[in-house]
N, CA, C and O atoms as CSV, one atom per row, in Angstrom:
chain,resi,resn,atom,element,x,y,z
A,1,MET,N,N,114.228,140.436,137.206
A,1,MET,CA,C,113.033,139.624,137.102
A,1,MET,C,C,112.059,140.246,136.098
A,1,MET,O,O,111.863,141.460,136.053
A,2,GLU,N,N,111.472,139.382,135.314
A,2,GLU,CA,C,110.464,139.812,134.340
A,2,GLU,C,C,109.107,139.296,134.800
A,2,GLU,O,O,109.003,138.168,135.280
A,3,VAL,N,N,108.075,140.106,134.660
A,3,VAL,CA,C,106.717,139.712,135.010
A,3,VAL,C,C,105.874,139.746,133.746
A,3,VAL,O,O,105.870,140.734,133.012
A,4,ARG,N,N,105.157,138.648,133.503
A,4,ARG,CA,C,104.263,138.577,132.338
A,4,ARG,C,C,102.843,138.329,132.813
A,4,ARG,O,O,102.607,137.540,133.727
A,5,GLU,N,N,101.908,139.011,132.180
A,5,GLU,CA,C,100.488,138.858,132.492
A,5,GLU,C,C,99.828,138.047,131.389
A,5,GLU,O,O,100.020,138.337,130.208
A,6,LEU,N,N,99.047,137.028,131.764
A,6,LEU,CA,C,98.357,136.160,130.805
A,6,LEU,C,C,96.923,135.942,131.260
A,6,LEU,O,O,96.595,136.153,132.428
A,7,ILE,N,N,96.079,135.524,130.345
A,7,ILE,CA,C,94.750,135.029,130.679
A,7,ILE,C,C,94.779,133.534,130.389
A,7,ILE,O,O,95.105,133.117,129.278
A,8,CYS,N,N,94.439,132.738,131.380
A,8,CYS,CA,C,94.496,131.283,131.237
A,8,CYS,C,C,93.410,130.788,130.274
A,8,CYS,O,O,92.271,131.252,130.319
A,9,ILE,N,N,93.776,129.844,129.409
A,9,ILE,CA,C,92.812,129.210,128.510
A,9,ILE,C,C,92.677,127.723,128.833
A,9,ILE,O,O,92.164,126.950,128.024
A,10,GLY,N,N,93.139,127.329,130.021
A,10,GLY,CA,C,93.103,125.916,130.426
A,10,GLY,C,C,91.710,125.428,130.775
A,10,GLY,O,O,91.447,124.227,130.701
A,11,CYS,N,N,90.814,126.319,131.151
A,11,CYS,CA,C,89.425,125.963,131.466
A,11,CYS,C,C,88.557,127.196,131.220
A,11,CYS,O,O,89.091,128.262,130.913
A,12,PRO,N,N,87.252,127.081,131.346
A,12,PRO,CA,C,86.371,128.225,131.051
A,12,PRO,C,C,86.468,129.420,131.998
A,12,PRO,O,O,85.920,130.477,131.685
A,13,LEU,N,N,87.139,129.298,133.136
A,13,LEU,CA,C,87.199,130.412,134.087
A,13,LEU,C,C,87.990,131.604,133.571
A,13,LEU,O,O,87.648,132.743,133.891
A,14,GLY,N,N,89.040,131.379,132.778
A,14,GLY,CA,C,89.834,132.482,132.232
A,14,GLY,C,C,90.531,133.307,133.291
A,14,GLY,O,O,90.450,134.536,133.285
A,15,CYS,N,N,91.214,132.636,134.199
A,15,CYS,CA,C,91.891,133.328,135.302
A,15,CYS,C,C,92.992,134.265,134.788
A,15,CYS,O,O,93.725,133.910,133.864
A,16,PRO,N,N,93.108,135.456,135.382
A,16,PRO,CA,C,94.242,136.324,135.060
A,16,PRO,C,C,95.483,135.795,135.785
A,16,PRO,O,O,95.466,135.630,137.005
A,17,LEU,N,N,96.539,135.534,135.048
A,17,LEU,CA,C,97.755,134.946,135.606
A,17,LEU,C,C,98.894,135.950,135.593
A,17,LEU,O,O,99.013,136.755,134.670
A,18,THR,N,N,99.721,135.897,136.612
A,18,THR,CA,C,100.941,136.684,136.682
A,18,THR,C,C,102.092,135.699,136.788
A,18,THR,O,O,102.158,134.909,137.730
A,19,VAL,N,N,103.003,135.746,135.815
A,19,VAL,CA,C,104.142,134.837,135.785
A,19,VAL,C,C,105.409,135.652,136.017
A,19,VAL,O,O,105.692,136.605,135.291
A,20,THR,N,N,106.162,135.263,137.035
A,20,THR,CA,C,107.437,135.907,137.320
A,20,THR,C,C,108.538,134.996,136.797
A,20,THR,O,O,108.576,133.803,137.098
A,21,MET,N,N,109.438,135.585,136.006
A,21,MET,CA,C,110.512,134.811,135.387
A,21,MET,C,C,111.866,135.410,135.732
A,21,MET,O,O,112.009,136.621,135.902
A,22,ASN,N,N,112.842,134.537,135.828
A,22,ASN,CA,C,114.238,134.932,135.974
A,22,ASN,C,C,114.944,134.380,134.743
A,22,ASN,O,O,115.343,133.216,134.715
A,23,GLY,N,N,115.095,135.222,133.731
A,23,GLY,CA,C,115.621,134.744,132.450
A,23,GLY,C,C,114.577,133.868,131.784
A,23,GLY,O,O,113.466,134.322,131.509
A,24,THR,N,N,114.927,132.608,131.521
A,24,THR,CA,C,113.982,131.675,130.909
A,24,THR,C,C,113.339,130.746,131.935
A,24,THR,O,O,112.565,129.860,131.572
A,25,GLU,N,N,113.654,130.943,133.211
A,25,GLU,CA,C,113.127,130.091,134.282
A,25,GLU,C,C,111.909,130.733,134.933
A,25,GLU,O,O,111.935,131.907,135.301
A,26,VAL,N,N,110.835,129.946,135.071
A,26,VAL,CA,C,109.638,130.423,135.752
A,26,VAL,C,C,109.875,130.315,137.256
A,26,VAL,O,O,110.151,129.233,137.776
A,27,VAL,N,N,109.765,131.444,137.943
A,27,VAL,CA,C,109.981,131.496,139.386
A,27,VAL,C,C,108.662,131.300,140.133
A,27,VAL,O,O,108.605,130.615,141.154
A,28,GLU,N,N,107.587,131.925,139.595
A,28,GLU,CA,C,106.309,131.881,140.305
A,28,GLU,C,C,105.153,132.128,139.340
A,28,GLU,O,O,105.264,132.906,138.393
A,29,VAL,N,N,104.041,131.442,139.607
A,29,VAL,CA,C,102.790,131.673,138.882
A,29,VAL,C,C,101.737,132.022,139.930
A,29,VAL,O,O,101.555,131.290,140.903
A,30,LYS,N,N,101.041,133.149,139.725
A,30,LYS,CA,C,99.978,133.584,140.645
A,30,LYS,C,C,98.696,133.804,139.851
A,30,LYS,O,O,98.730,134.114,138.661
A,31,GLY,N,N,97.568,133.638,140.532
A,31,GLY,CA,C,96.266,133.947,139.952
A,31,GLY,C,C,95.482,132.733,139.492
A,31,GLY,O,O,94.275,132.824,139.269
A,32,ASN,N,N,96.149,131.600,139.348
A,32,ASN,CA,C,95.443,130.409,138.883
A,32,ASN,C,C,94.614,129.817,140.016
A,32,ASN,O,O,95.021,129.834,141.178
A,33,THR,N,N,93.437,129.292,139.655
A,33,THR,CA,C,92.590,128.646,140.653
A,33,THR,C,C,92.635,127.128,140.547
A,33,THR,O,O,92.011,126.427,141.342
A,34,CYS,N,N,93.380,126.619,139.554
A,34,CYS,CA,C,93.537,125.169,139.429
A,34,CYS,C,C,94.925,124.850,138.874
A,34,CYS,O,O,95.633,125.742,138.405
A,35,LYS,N,N,95.300,123.599,138.929
A,35,LYS,CA,C,96.615,123.148,138.467
A,35,LYS,C,C,96.800,123.418,136.973
A,35,LYS,O,O,97.911,123.710,136.531
A,36,ARG,N,N,95.727,123.325,136.197
A,36,ARG,CA,C,95.834,123.576,134.756
A,36,ARG,C,C,96.341,124.980,134.461
A,36,ARG,O,O,97.057,125.187,133.482
A,37,GLY,N,N,95.978,125.941,135.295
A,37,GLY,CA,C,96.452,127.315,135.113
A,37,GLY,C,C,97.953,127.421,135.294
A,37,GLY,O,O,98.629,128.096,134.518
A,38,ASP,N,N,98.473,126.764,136.306
A,38,ASP,CA,C,99.917,126.762,136.535
A,38,ASP,C,C,100.633,126.097,135.362
A,38,ASP,O,O,101.628,126.619,134.860
A,39,ASP,N,N,100.122,124.943,134.926
A,39,ASP,CA,C,100.727,124.225,133.797
A,39,ASP,C,C,100.701,125.073,132.528
A,39,ASP,O,O,101.701,125.168,131.816
A,40,TYR,N,N,99.542,125.692,132.248
A,40,TYR,CA,C,99.399,126.521,131.054
A,40,TYR,C,C,100.390,127.683,131.080
A,40,TYR,O,O,101.067,127.941,130.085
A,41,ALA,N,N,100.477,128.375,132.195
A,41,ALA,CA,C,101.356,129.545,132.295
A,41,ALA,C,C,102.809,129.163,132.055
A,41,ALA,O,O,103.509,129.835,131.298
A,42,ARG,N,N,103.263,128.105,132.685
A,42,ARG,CA,C,104.652,127.675,132.531
A,42,ARG,C,C,104.965,127.301,131.087
A,42,ARG,O,O,106.025,127.649,130.565
A,43,LYS,N,N,104.042,126.594,130.446
A,43,LYS,CA,C,104.255,126.195,129.051
A,43,LYS,C,C,104.187,127.407,128.115
A,43,LYS,O,O,104.991,127.522,127.190
A,44,GLU,N,N,103.245,128.293,128.350
A,44,GLU,CA,C,103.035,129.444,127.463
A,44,GLU,C,C,104.237,130.387,127.437
A,44,GLU,O,O,104.553,130.950,126.388
A,45,VAL,N,N,104.901,130.566,128.558
A,45,VAL,CA,C,106.028,131.495,128.585
A,45,VAL,C,C,107.350,130.844,128.198
A,45,VAL,O,O,108.317,131.545,127.899
A,46,THR,N,N,107.408,129.509,128.198
A,46,THR,CA,C,108.666,128.839,127.852
A,46,THR,C,C,108.628,128.138,126.502
A,46,THR,O,O,109.635,128.114,125.794
A,47,ASN,N,N,107.483,127.564,126.133
A,47,ASN,CA,C,107.375,126.829,124.868
A,47,ASN,C,C,105.921,126.846,124.390
A,47,ASN,O,O,105.233,125.831,124.493
A,48,PRO,N,N,105.440,127.985,123.868
A,48,PRO,CA,C,104.035,128.079,123.471
A,48,PRO,C,C,103.711,127.206,122.263
A,48,PRO,O,O,104.473,127.148,121.298
A,49,THR,N,N,102.569,126.530,122.335
A,49,THR,CA,C,102.115,125.660,121.253
A,49,THR,C,C,100.631,125.910,121.003
A,49,THR,O,O,99.925,126.471,121.842
A,50,ARG,N,N,100.178,125.478,119.828
A,50,ARG,CA,C,98.775,125.657,119.466
A,50,ARG,C,C,98.295,124.479,118.611
A,50,ARG,O,O,99.085,123.822,117.933
A,51,ILE,N,N,96.988,124.231,118.659
A,51,ILE,CA,C,96.314,123.356,117.701
A,51,ILE,C,C,95.932,124.270,116.538
A,51,ILE,O,O,95.428,125.371,116.757
A,52,VAL,N,N,96.168,123.825,115.309
A,52,VAL,CA,C,95.828,124.620,114.130
A,52,VAL,C,C,94.609,123.993,113.458
A,52,VAL,O,O,94.568,122.781,113.243
A,53,THR,N,N,93.628,124.814,113.131
A,53,THR,CA,C,92.450,124.360,112.405
A,53,THR,C,C,92.380,125.085,111.070
A,53,THR,O,O,92.778,126.244,110.958
A,54,SER,N,N,91.870,124.387,110.060
A,54,SER,CA,C,91.756,124.978,108.734
A,54,SER,C,C,90.776,124.146,107.916
A,54,SER,O,O,90.017,123.346,108.461
A,55,THR,N,N,90.804,124.345,106.604
A,55,THR,CA,C,90.007,123.534,105.678
A,55,THR,C,C,90.865,123.197,104.467
A,55,THR,O,O,91.812,123.914,104.145
A,56,VAL,N,N,90.526,122.101,103.803
A,56,VAL,CA,C,91.155,121.753,102.534
A,56,VAL,C,C,90.059,121.371,101.538
A,56,VAL,O,O,88.954,121.000,101.933
A,57,CYS,N,N,90.369,121.464,100.263
A,57,CYS,CA,C,89.410,121.157,99.200
A,57,CYS,C,C,89.185,119.660,99.081
A,57,CYS,O,O,90.081,118.856,99.336
A,58,VAL,N,N,87.970,119.305,98.688
A,58,VAL,CA,C,87.590,117.905,98.454
A,58,VAL,C,C,87.065,117.787,97.030
A,58,VAL,O,O,86.221,118.575,96.604
A,59,GLU,N,N,87.567,116.797,96.297
A,59,GLU,CA,C,87.043,116.506,94.958
A,59,GLU,C,C,86.121,115.301,95.038
A,59,GLU,O,O,86.424,114.310,95.703
A,60,GLY,N,N,84.979,115.403,94.342
A,60,GLY,CA,C,84.045,114.284,94.253
A,60,GLY,C,C,83.246,114.038,95.514
A,60,GLY,O,O,82.751,112.931,95.729
A,61,GLY,N,N,83.111,115.059,96.354
A,61,GLY,CA,C,82.375,114.886,97.600
A,61,GLY,C,C,81.077,115.652,97.623
A,61,GLY,O,O,80.823,116.497,96.764
A,62,ASP,N,N,80.248,115.351,98.622
A,62,ASP,CA,C,78.985,116.069,98.762
A,62,ASP,C,C,79.194,117.478,99.313
A,62,ASP,O,O,78.266,118.287,99.320
A,63,LEU,N,N,80.411,117.773,99.774
A,63,LEU,CA,C,80.814,119.126,100.149
A,63,LEU,C,C,82.149,119.425,99.482
A,63,LEU,O,O,82.939,118.515,99.230
A,64,ALA,N,N,82.399,120.691,99.199
A,64,ALA,CA,C,83.622,121.081,98.492
A,64,ALA,C,C,84.838,121.222,99.399
A,64,ALA,O,O,85.972,121.234,98.920
A,65,MET,N,N,84.608,121.328,100.709
A,65,MET,CA,C,85.705,121.522,101.666
A,65,MET,C,C,85.500,120.592,102.854
A,65,MET,O,O,84.377,120.205,103.181
A,66,VAL,N,N,86.626,120.240,103.496
A,66,VAL,CA,C,86.557,119.471,104.732
A,66,VAL,C,C,87.373,120.218,105.792
A,66,VAL,O,O,88.458,120.728,105.515
A,67,SER,N,N,86.832,120.269,106.995
A,67,SER,CA,C,87.565,120.891,108.099
A,67,SER,C,C,88.656,119.936,108.575
A,67,SER,O,O,88.470,118.719,108.605
A,68,VAL,N,N,89.803,120.518,108.948
A,68,VAL,CA,C,90.948,119.735,109.398
A,68,VAL,C,C,91.577,120.407,110.615
A,68,VAL,O,O,91.342,121.587,110.879
A,69,LYS,N,N,92.382,119.637,111.352
A,69,LYS,CA,C,93.118,120.192,112.482
A,69,LYS,C,C,94.380,119.383,112.695
A,69,LYS,O,O,94.481,118.239,112.252
A,70,THR,N,N,95.348,119.990,113.383
A,70,THR,CA,C,96.530,119.225,113.744
A,70,THR,C,C,96.115,118.233,114.826
A,70,THR,O,O,95.313,118.556,115.702
A,71,LYS,N,N,96.666,117.032,114.758
A,71,LYS,CA,C,96.294,115.982,115.707
A,71,LYS,C,C,96.729,116.332,117.126
A,71,LYS,O,O,96.091,115.921,118.095
A,72,SER,N,N,97.801,117.082,117.243
A,72,SER,CA,C,98.249,117.583,118.543
A,72,SER,C,C,98.795,118.990,118.336
A,72,SER,O,O,98.851,119.481,117.209
A,73,ASP,N,N,99.192,119.627,119.416
A,73,ASP,CA,C,99.675,121.000,119.281
A,73,ASP,C,C,101.053,121.037,118.632
A,73,ASP,O,O,101.839,120.094,118.728
A,74,ILE,N,N,101.315,122.160,117.967
A,74,ILE,CA,C,102.598,122.386,117.305
A,74,ILE,C,C,103.211,123.666,117.862
A,74,ILE,O,O,102.496,124.487,118.436
A,75,PRO,N,N,104.521,123.852,117.706
A,75,PRO,CA,C,105.125,125.099,118.179
A,75,PRO,C,C,104.456,126.314,117.539
A,75,PRO,O,O,104.168,126.320,116.342
A,76,LYS,N,N,104.216,127.324,118.340
A,76,LYS,CA,C,103.532,128.529,117.868
A,76,LYS,C,C,104.231,129.140,116.651
A,76,LYS,O,O,103.574,129.678,115.761
A,77,GLY,N,N,105.546,129.056,116.614
A,77,GLY,CA,C,106.307,129.605,115.500
A,77,GLY,C,C,106.130,128.855,114.190
A,77,GLY,O,O,106.566,129.334,113.144
A,78,LYS,N,N,105.498,127.686,114.228
A,78,LYS,CA,C,105.274,126.881,113.018
A,78,LYS,C,C,103.857,127.022,112.453
A,78,LYS,O,O,103.522,126.374,111.462
A,79,ILE,N,N,103.027,127.860,113.072
A,79,ILE,CA,C,101.634,127.987,112.624
A,79,ILE,C,C,101.542,128.402,111.163
A,79,ILE,O,O,100.823,127.773,110.387
A,80,PHE,N,N,102.260,129.450,110.777
A,80,PHE,CA,C,102.163,129.934,109.400
A,80,PHE,C,C,102.724,128.914,108.414
A,80,PHE,O,O,102.207,128.787,107.305
A,81,ASP,N,N,103.776,128.182,108.800
A,81,ASP,CA,C,104.312,127.114,107.944
A,81,ASP,C,C,103.279,126.020,107.753
A,81,ASP,O,O,103.149,125.468,106.660
A,82,CYS,N,N,102.547,125.707,108.806
A,82,CYS,CA,C,101.496,124.682,108.737
A,82,CYS,C,C,100.389,125.119,107.785
A,82,CYS,O,O,99.963,124.347,106.926
A,83,VAL,N,N,99.928,126.347,107.937
A,83,VAL,CA,C,98.857,126.860,107.072
A,83,VAL,C,C,99.328,126.905,105.618
A,83,VAL,O,O,98.573,126.574,104.705
A,84,LYS,N,N,100.560,127.310,105.414
A,84,LYS,CA,C,101.126,127.348,104.062
A,84,LYS,C,C,101.175,125.943,103.455
A,84,LYS,O,O,100.898,125.771,102.267
A,85,ALA,N,N,101.524,124.944,104.261
A,85,ALA,CA,C,101.591,123.562,103.781
A,85,ALA,C,C,100.215,123.025,103.389
A,85,ALA,O,O,100.115,122.131,102.549
A,86,LEU,N,N,99.156,123.565,103.993
A,86,LEU,CA,C,97.799,123.116,103.679
A,86,LEU,C,C,97.222,123.803,102.446
A,86,LEU,O,O,96.275,123.306,101.836
A,87,LYS,N,N,97.799,124.948,102.083
A,87,LYS,CA,C,97.303,125.688,100.926
A,87,LYS,C,C,97.502,124.838,99.674
A,87,LYS,O,O,98.606,124.360,99.411
A,88,GLY,N,N,96.459,124.659,98.923
A,88,GLY,CA,C,96.554,123.889,97.693
A,88,GLY,C,C,96.357,122.398,97.864
A,88,GLY,O,O,96.358,121.667,96.874
A,89,VAL,N,N,96.187,121.920,99.097
A,89,VAL,CA,C,95.942,120.493,99.327
A,89,VAL,C,C,94.511,120.171,98.917
A,89,VAL,O,O,93.572,120.867,99.305
A,90,THR,N,N,94.354,119.115,98.132
A,90,THR,CA,C,93.041,118.627,97.728
A,90,THR,C,C,92.993,117.132,97.995
A,90,THR,O,O,93.938,116.410,97.679
A,91,VAL,N,N,91.897,116.667,98.574
A,91,VAL,CA,C,91.725,115.236,98.847
A,91,VAL,C,C,90.538,114.712,98.062
A,91,VAL,O,O,89.649,115.471,97.675
A,92,GLN,N,N,90.532,113.415,97.832
A,92,GLN,CA,C,89.438,112.751,97.130
A,92,GLN,C,C,88.425,112.222,98.135
A,92,GLN,O,O,88.801,111.677,99.173
A,93,ALA,N,N,87.151,112.382,97.830
A,93,ALA,CA,C,86.089,111.818,98.662
A,93,ALA,C,C,86.067,110.305,98.447
A,93,ALA,O,O,86.453,109.847,97.372
A,94,PRO,N,N,85.642,109.537,99.400
A,94,PRO,CA,C,85.108,109.929,100.695
A,94,PRO,C,C,86.218,110.254,101.694
A,94,PRO,O,O,87.347,109.778,101.581
A,95,VAL,N,N,85.855,111.077,102.668
A,95,VAL,CA,C,86.764,111.446,103.750
A,95,VAL,C,C,86.057,111.108,105.059
A,95,VAL,O,O,84.869,111.388,105.219
A,96,ALA,N,N,86.788,110.509,105.987
A,96,ALA,CA,C,86.215,110.168,107.293
A,96,ALA,C,C,86.929,110.945,108.397
A,96,ALA,O,O,88.106,111.287,108.278
A,97,ILE,N,N,86.205,111.208,109.450
A,97,ILE,CA,C,86.800,111.861,110.615
A,97,ILE,C,C,88.021,111.053,111.049
A,97,ILE,O,O,87.943,109.836,111.216
A,98,GLY,N,N,89.134,111.734,111.229
A,98,GLY,CA,C,90.363,111.080,111.668
A,98,GLY,C,C,91.291,110.673,110.542
A,98,GLY,O,O,92.432,110.286,110.794
A,99,ASP,N,N,90.819,110.755,109.288
A,99,ASP,CA,C,91.702,110.448,108.158
A,99,ASP,C,C,92.886,111.411,108.168
A,99,ASP,O,O,92.722,112.607,108.412
A,100,VAL,N,N,94.075,110.881,107.903
A,100,VAL,CA,C,95.267,111.721,107.835
A,100,VAL,C,C,95.266,112.442,106.493
A,100,VAL,O,O,95.243,111.803,105.441
A,101,ILE,N,N,95.292,113.755,106.529
A,101,ILE,CA,C,95.283,114.588,105.332
A,101,ILE,C,C,96.715,114.948,104.945
A,101,ILE,O,O,97.069,114.900,103.767
A,102,VAL,N,N,97.542,115.307,105.929
A,102,VAL,CA,C,98.955,115.620,105.715
A,102,VAL,C,C,99.742,114.997,106.861
A,102,VAL,O,O,99.398,115.180,108.028
A,103,SER,N,N,100.794,114.263,106.527
A,103,SER,CA,C,101.683,113.705,107.551
A,103,SER,C,C,102.831,114.672,107.799
A,103,SER,O,O,103.277,115.357,106.878
A,104,ASP,N,N,103.304,114.731,109.012
A,104,ASP,CA,C,104.468,115.544,109.374
A,104,ASP,C,C,104.368,116.955,108.792
A,104,ASP,O,O,105.258,117.398,108.066
A,105,VAL,N,N,103.298,117.646,109.111
A,105,VAL,CA,C,103.075,118.978,108.559
A,105,VAL,C,C,104.178,119.935,108.997
A,105,VAL,O,O,104.499,120.037,110.182
A,106,ALA,N,N,104.745,120.625,108.035
A,106,ALA,CA,C,105.785,121.652,108.257
A,106,ALA,C,C,106.953,121.140,109.094
A,106,ALA,O,O,107.580,121.903,109.829
A,107,GLY,N,N,107.241,119.847,108.980
A,107,GLY,CA,C,108.368,119.271,109.701
A,107,GLY,C,C,108.177,119.186,111.208
A,107,GLY,O,O,109.155,119.098,111.950
A,108,THR,N,N,106.940,119.211,111.665
A,108,THR,CA,C,106.653,119.184,113.097
A,108,THR,C,C,106.522,117.765,113.649
A,108,THR,O,O,106.569,117.562,114.862
A,109,GLY,N,N,106.356,116.776,112.750
A,109,GLY,CA,C,106.095,115.419,113.203
A,109,GLY,C,C,104.636,115.184,113.547
A,109,GLY,O,O,104.277,114.108,114.024
A,110,VAL,N,N,103.790,116.182,113.310
A,110,VAL,CA,C,102.369,116.109,113.653
A,110,VAL,C,C,101.546,115.931,112.384
A,110,VAL,O,O,101.834,116.538,111.352
A,111,GLU,N,N,100.517,115.092,112.473
A,111,GLU,CA,C,99.609,114.874,111.339
A,111,GLU,C,C,98.475,115.888,111.361
A,111,GLU,O,O,98.069,116.365,112.421
A,112,VAL,N,N,97.973,116.208,110.175
A,112,VAL,CA,C,96.750,116.987,110.042
A,112,VAL,C,C,95.659,115.995,109.700
A,112,VAL,O,O,95.802,115.212,108.760
A,113,ILE,N,N,94.559,116.018,110.461
A,113,ILE,CA,C,93.488,115.046,110.282
A,113,ILE,C,C,92.166,115.731,109.953
A,113,ILE,O,O,91.954,116.899,110.281
A,114,ALA,N,N,91.283,114.980,109.300
A,114,ALA,CA,C,89.939,115.475,108.980
A,114,ALA,C,C,89.085,115.487,110.235
A,114,ALA,O,O,89.223,114.617,111.095
A,115,THR,N,N,88.208,116.467,110.340
A,115,THR,CA,C,87.316,116.564,111.498
A,115,THR,C,C,85.847,116.450,111.095
A,115,THR,O,O,84.950,116.739,111.887
A,116,LYS,N,N,85.613,116.025,109.850
A,116,LYS,CA,C,84.255,115.903,109.346
A,116,LYS,C,C,84.218,114.762,108.320
A,116,LYS,O,O,85.205,114.498,107.634
A,117,ASN,N,N,83.084,114.105,108.230
A,117,ASN,CA,C,82.885,113.079,107.205
A,117,ASN,C,C,82.359,113.759,105.936
A,117,ASN,O,O,81.459,114.597,105.987
A,118,ILE,N,N,82.948,113.375,104.797
A,118,ILE,CA,C,82.491,113.869,103.502
A,118,ILE,C,C,82.193,112.645,102.647
A,118,ILE,O,O,83.075,111.825,102.397
A,119,ALA,N,N,80.945,112.526,102.198
A,119,ALA,CA,C,80.542,111.385,101.372
A,119,ALA,C,C,80.928,111.604,99.923
A,119,ALA,O,O,81.023,112.739,99.454
A,120,LYS,N,N,81.150,110.501,99.219
A,120,LYS,CA,C,81.448,110.548,97.796
A,120,LYS,C,C,80.123,110.674,97.042
A,120,LYS,O,O,79.125,110.044,97.392
A,121,ILE,N,N,80.143,111.520,95.979
A,121,ILE,CA,C,78.917,111.649,95.181
A,121,ILE,C,C,79.068,110.895,93.875
A,121,ILE,O,O,78.145,110.880,93.060
């Protein structure tokens, strides 16, 4: 049996979690004070994922950069591929919140979207 210690990020409490595993199977989760902690622990030790945030350049806008994020979480192992795919991306103003900046980033099937409005100058 393997035991892994985690801090839950499912809510602001930050519960210390203890996950007992038998190979790749989760046997037990302890320390969580809500269901989200159990869900987070099981996912984190078997298939960790993350939302990626970054910025890309904007041409012709009232700001030179726009903040972006993946529309949903991607496999943790694809984070650097995602960031690499965003390097050198430039969009034309105007940009609206929710605009798709990159489709299927790094082969994940997930879109990268704008998180800020940028007006055209």
